[in-house]
C-alpha positions in Angstrom: 45.8 -40.4 -15.1 42.3 -42.0 -14.5 39.8 -41.7 -17.3 37.4 -39.7 -15.3 39.9 -37.3 -14.4 40.9 -37.0 -18.2 37.4 -36.6 -19.2 37.0 -33.7 -16.7 40.2 -31.9 -17.6 39.8 -32.3 -21.6 37.2 -29.4 -21.9 39.2 -27.0 -19.5 42.3 -27.2 -21.7 41.4 -24.7 -24.3 41.1 -22.2 -21.1 44.1 -23.0 -19.1 46.2 -22.6 -22.7 44.6 -19.2 -23.1 45.7 -18.2 -19.6 49.2 -19.7 -20.0 49.8 -17.9 -23.4 48.5 -14.5 -21.9 50.9 -15.0 -18.7 53.9 -16.2 -20.7 53.2 -13.8 -23.8 53.5 -16.6 -26.3 51.9 -19.7 -27.6 55.3 -21.8 -27.4 56.1 -20.8 -23.7 52.3 -20.9 -22.6 51.9 -24.4 -24.2 55.1 -25.9 -22.8 53.8 -24.9 -19.3 50.4 -26.7 -20.1 52.4 -29.8 -21.4 54.3 -29.8 -18.0 51.2 -29.5 -16.1 49.8 -32.6 -17.8 52.7 -34.5 -17.6 52.9 -34.0 -14.0 49.1 -35.2 -13.6 50.0 -38.4 -15.9 52.7 -39.1 -13.5 50.6 -38.7 -10.2 47.0 -38.0 -10.6 46.8 -37.3 -6.6 49.0 -34.1 -6.9 45.6 -32.3 -8.2 43.4 -30.8 -5.1 39.8 -31.4 -6.2 38.3 -30.0 -3.0 37.2 -26.8 -4.7 36.4 -28.6 -8.3 38.7 -29.9 -10.9 39.0 -26.6 -12.7 40.5 -24.7 -9.6 42.6 -27.7 -8.7 44.0 -27.6 -12.3 44.9 -24.0 -12.2 46.0 -24.3 -8.7 48.4 -27.1 -10.1 49.5 -25.2 -13.0 50.1 -21.8 -10.6 52.7 -24.2 -8.6 54.4 -25.2 -11.7 54.5 -21.6 -13.1 56.1 -20.3 -10.1 58.6 -23.3 -10.0 59.8 -22.2 -13.3 59.9 -25.6 -14.6 60.2 -24.6 -18.4 63.4 -22.8 -19.8 63.1 -19.1 -20.5 61.4 -18.5 -24.0 64.7 -16.9 -25.2 67.0 -19.6 -24.1 67.4 -20.6 -27.8 67.5 -17.2 -29.0 64.2 -17.4 -30.6 62.1 -15.1 -28.5 60.3 -12.4 -30.3 60.3 -8.6 -29.6 57.3 -9.0 -27.4 58.8 -11.8 -25.4 62.1 -10.0 -24.7 60.4 -6.8 -23.9 58.1 -8.7 -21.5 60.8 -10.2 -19.8 62.3 -7.0 -19.1 59.0 -5.6 -17.7 58.4 -8.8 -15.8 61.6 -8.3 -13.5 59.9 -5.1 -12.3 56.5 -6.3 -11.6 55.5 -8.6 -8.9 54.4 -11.7 -10.8 51.6 -12.8 -8.6 49.7 -9.4 -9.2 49.9 -10.4 -13.0 48.7 -13.8 -12.1 45.9 -12.3 -10.2 44.6 -10.1 -12.8 44.3 -12.8 -15.5 42.8 -15.3 -12.9 40.1 -12.7 -11.7 39.3 -11.1 -15.3 40.4 -13.1 -18.4 39.5 -16.6 -16.6 36.8 -15.1 -14.7 37.6 -16.8 -11.2 35.8 -15.0 -8.1 38.0 -13.2 -5.6 37.7 -16.5 -3.3 38.4 -18.8 -6.1 41.6 -16.8 -7.2 42.7 -16.8 -3.8 42.4 -20.5 -3.4 44.3 -21.0 -6.4 47.5 -18.7 -5.5 47.2 -19.6 -1.8 46.1 -15.9 -0.7 43.6 -14.5 1.2 40.8 -12.5 -0.5 41.8 -9.4 0.7 45.7 -9.8 -0.4 43.8 -10.8 -4.1 42.2 -7.6 -4.1 45.3 -5.6 -3.3 47.3 -7.6 -6.2 44.5 -6.8 -8.6 44.7 -3.2 -7.9 48.7 -3.2 -8.1 48.5 -5.2 -11.4 46.0 -2.5 -13.0 48.1 0.5 -11.7 51.4 -0.9 -12.9 50.0 -2.0 -16.4 48.4 1.4 -17.0 51.7 3.2 -16.6 52.6 1.6 -19.8 52.8 3.8 -23.0 49.3 4.7 -24.4 48.8 3.7 -27.9 46.6 3.9 -31.2 44.0 1.0 -31.6 42.5 -0.3 -34.8 39.3 -2.2 -34.1 38.1 -4.7 -36.6 34.4 -5.5 -35.8 31.3 -5.4 -38.0 28.8 -5.1 -35.5 27.9 -1.4 -34.8 27.0 -2.1 -31.2 29.9 -4.1 -30.3 32.5 -1.8 -32.0 30.8 1.2 -30.0 31.4 -0.9 -26.7 35.2 -1.5 -27.6 35.7 2.0 -28.6 34.6 3.1 -25.3 36.6 0.5 -23.5 39.6 1.6 -25.5 39.2 5.0 -24.8 38.6 4.5 -21.2 41.9 3.2 -20.8 43.4 6.2 -22.1 44.2 4.7 -25.7 42.7 6.0 -29.2 40.9 4.4 -31.6 42.3 5.3 -35.2 39.6 3.5 -37.1 36.9 0.8 -36.8 37.1 -1.5 -39.9 34.0 -3.6 -40.7 35.8 -5.7 -43.4 39.2 -7.1 -44.0 40.0 -5.1 -46.9 39.2 -2.0 -44.7 41.4 -3.2 -42.0 44.2 -3.8 -44.1 44.0 -0.4 -45.6 43.6 1.4 -42.1 46.8 -0.5 -40.7 48.8 0.7 -43.8 47.4 4.2 -43.7 48.1 4.8 -39.9 50.3 2.2 -38.1 48.3 0.8 -34.9 49.7 0.0 -31.5 47.2 -2.6 -30.8 44.6 -4.4 -33.0 41.2 -5.7 -31.8 39.8 -8.2 -34.4 36.7 -10.0 -34.7 36.7 -13.1 -36.8 33.8 -13.2 -39.2 33.3 -9.8 -40.9 30.4 -8.0 -42.7 30.9 -9.1 -46.3 32.0 -12.5 -45.3 35.8 -11.7 -45.0 38.0 -13.1 -42.4 39.6 -10.9 -39.5 42.1 -13.8 -39.3 43.1 -13.1 -42.9 43.1 -9.3 -42.4 45.6 -9.9 -39.3 47.6 -12.2 -41.1 48.4 -9.4 -43.9 48.7 -6.9 -41.3 51.3 -9.0 -39.3 53.1 -9.8 -42.7 54.0 -6.0 -43.1 54.4 -4.9 -39.1 54.7 -6.3 -35.7 51.4 -5.3 -33.5 50.0 -7.2 -30.7 46.5 -8.5 -31.8 43.6 -9.6 -29.6 41.0 -12.0 -31.2 37.4 -11.5 -30.2 35.1 -14.6 -30.9 32.1 -16.5 -29.9 33.8 -20.0 -30.0 37.3 -19.6 -28.6 37.7 -23.5 -28.3 37.7 -23.5 -32.2 40.9 -21.6 -32.2 42.5 -23.3 -29.4 43.1 -26.6 -30.2 47.2 -26.9 -29.9 47.5 -28.2 -33.5 48.6 -24.9 -35.3 49.8 -21.3 -34.9 47.0 -19.7 -32.8 46.3 -16.2 -30.9 48.2 -15.5 -27.7 45.4 -13.1 -26.8 41.7 -14.5 -27.1 38.4 -13.1 -25.7 35.3 -14.8 -25.7 31.8 -13.1 -26.9 29.9 -12.1 -25.2 32.6 -10.2 -23.0 32.7 -8.4 -19.8 34.4 -5.0 -20.2 36.8 -5.6 -17.4 38.0 -8.7 -19.3 38.7 -6.9 -22.5 40.6 -4.0 -20.2 42.6 -6.9 -18.8 43.4 -8.2 -22.4 44.4 -4.9 -23.7 46.7 -4.4 -20.6 48.3 -7.9 -20.9 48.7 -7.5 -25.0 50.4 -4.0 -24.2 52.5 -5.5 -21.4 54.1 -7.7 -24.2 54.6 -5.0 -26.7 57.7 -4.1 -28.1 58.9 -0.7 -26.5 60.0 0.5 -30.1 56.4 -0.6 -31.4 54.7 2.8 -30.7 51.9 4.0 -32.9 53.1 6.3 -35.8 
């Protein structure tokens, strides 16, 4: 890969990893696809189409590799989590392109035209796929949501978004200790977590404690996603950037619940 192409791609990798993880439902599987994409580029840098820009070309290449299924299934070695196992069952009944389109246009912020170029569809086809994906995912079981957020206006926005999707907010926790206590009091079906909280405590620490006692999908919300997407340590599968677009949060919730174990319902 040429030096200039490497420099252009480097700042895009945290976001490609975010997309890959949301699509695959796990850090391990998502990162494996990203590595395969980079290895293909190293082998032949001409395979990336840069006519629409390096970012669109990179995602377009990833899309081709994803559909070619170059990575073994996540459960091939028996290590798949309940989320991944459930996802594979649900994926078999959902058109893959509708999920890819939803993620590209909401989580990754591509326009309809850009998304169409990435997946090689017309804009009208992309619009229909997005509608399909939302309808299919919304048919999943509604759940109870724990929000860990110390900013009142942001927590109000998140509450409104959660409830607009038909879910219920069990509690809004402003500190790590409040969050841990809330989860113990009422098992959530989903957690939306900020990272820096009111008393200086950490949303990451709160989530670690919660996950030590139960299996629940978590969406982290932060102003600096690149700090959590280095590929050097265990990282969140679902990550949303502040300031957020409500549609991005909706898509993130739908995706997180898509991978939620069918037996992991709210108490």
